[in-house]
C-alpha positions in Angstrom: 130.7 94.9 107.9 128.3 94.2 110.5 129.7 96.6 112.9 129.7 99.4 109.8 125.7 98.8 108.6 125.1 98.8 112.4 127.3 102.2 112.4 125.5 103.1 109.4 121.7 103.0 111.1 122.3 104.1 114.3 123.5 107.2 112.7 120.4 107.6 110.0 117.8 107.4 113.0 119.7 109.3 115.3 119.4 112.3 112.7 116.1 111.3 110.7 112.5 112.8 112.2 109.0 112.0 110.7 106.0 115.0 111.9 102.8 113.6 112.1 99.3 115.0 112.5 97.1 113.2 114.2 93.9 115.0 114.6 92.2 118.6 113.2 89.3 119.3 114.8 87.2 123.1 113.2 84.3 124.4 115.6 81.7 127.2 114.9 80.6 130.3 114.6 77.5 130.8 117.0 76.2 133.3 116.8 77.4 134.2 113.1 79.7 136.6 113.4 82.2 138.1 110.4 85.5 137.5 110.8 86.8 140.6 111.1 84.4 141.0 114.1 87.1 139.5 116.0 90.7 138.7 117.3 93.0 136.3 116.1 94.6 134.5 119.4 96.2 131.5 119.0 98.0 129.0 121.6 100.6 126.1 121.7 102.2 123.6 124.2 104.1 120.6 123.8 104.4 116.9 126.0 108.4 116.1 126.0 108.2 111.5 125.9 111.5 109.8 126.3 111.5 105.7 126.1 107.2 105.8 126.2 107.3 107.9 129.8 106.5 111.3 130.4 106.1 113.2 133.5 103.4 116.3 131.4 99.8 114.8 131.0 97.9 117.8 130.3 99.3 120.0 127.4 96.3 120.0 125.4 94.1 121.7 128.4 97.5 123.9 129.3 97.0 125.1 125.7 93.1 125.5 126.3 93.8 127.2 129.6 96.0 129.7 127.3 94.1 130.4 125.0 91.2 131.0 127.2 92.9 133.8 129.1 93.9 135.5 126.0 89.1 135.7 125.5 88.3 137.1 129.1 85.3 138.7 128.9 83.8 138.2 125.4 83.4 135.0 123.0 85.4 131.9 121.4 84.5 131.5 118.2 85.5 129.3 115.4 88.2 126.7 117.7 90.8 124.7 115.8 92.2 122.2 117.3 95.3 120.6 115.8 97.4 118.3 117.4 100.9 116.6 116.3 103.9 114.2 116.8 107.7 114.8 116.1 109.4 111.7 116.5 113.0 111.2 117.3 115.1 108.9 118.3 113.9 107.2 121.0 111.4 109.9 121.5 108.8 111.7 120.1 106.8 115.2 121.1 103.2 115.8 120.7 102.0 119.4 120.4 98.9 121.2 120.7 97.7 124.2 119.0 94.5 126.0 118.9 93.7 128.7 117.3 90.1 130.7 117.8 88.5 134.5 117.0 87.9 136.1 119.9 84.4 138.2 120.1 83.5 141.0 122.5 80.0 140.8 122.3 
């Protein structure tokens, strides 16, 4: 009986996952621009963690660098950053999503 319960719980935890949003930060528009005066840009980066161990520790900086590459010669306005985690079986994935408006002045 105990082995059946353990087997069911193991299968349940193997296929079950959760998601959580930890932080959403929204910046401002200075100087104030119309939302239609620029191009929307976005960037994503991830960090995969197994049992608390990972090699990738600068995934947020990678997303920021990618966002800035998309707006060379312009100004980033109204940045929005969302940090979230998707949990798996003995592992999780930290995700950084950034979005902004690139305005060429």
